[in-house]
C-alpha positions, 0 to 999 in steps of 0.5 A, a space after each residue: 927223973 929222967 935216966 939214960 939206959 942203953 938196950 942191947 940184944 943178945 944174939 938174934 933171939 929178940 929180933 926173931 921174935 920182933 920180926 914175927 909180930 904185926 906192926 901194931 905190936 912192934 909199935 907197942 914194943 918200941 913204946 915200952 922199950 923207950 920207957 925202959 930207956 928213959 924212965 927212972 921207975 918203970 911201971 910194973 905194968 911194963 917191967 917186972 922181976 921174975 920170981 925165983 930167978 937171979 936178976 931176970 926180968 920180963 918186959 910186958 906188952 899188951 896189944 888188945 887181948 894179946 900178951 907178949 913177954 920179952 926177957 931181959 936183965 941188967 948188965 951194970 945199972 944202965 945197960 939192959 940186955 934183951 933175950 927171947 920173947 914170946 906170945 903169952 897164951 896162958 896165965 902162967 909164963 911157960 917154964 921152958 921160956 924162963 929156962 931159955 932166958 936163964 940159959 941165954 943170960 948165963 951165956 951172955 955173961 960167960 962170953 961177955 968177957 972174952 
């Protein structure tokens, strides 16, 4: 079943990350974002809830041996808000990246109603 999700970007964190990667990586990010916009059940390979967080997800992008993560959350059911992204260089996601994403998510919801 096809869905129609909207993706928005909170501040410039995602764009700073996106502009720092090569075109091949941008193409893969664009592909995964298009899946998120249109596929009802997004495969875990591309989209996963982060354990021990309140509704924080990671968008998972692999290009060759390079792994990238972009943090996001849902605002209502069909709005996906993108936060920070990074090049993952170790097995475990760095705690400071998750902490930044949680901070940005909190800011987003606090400022949304103003």
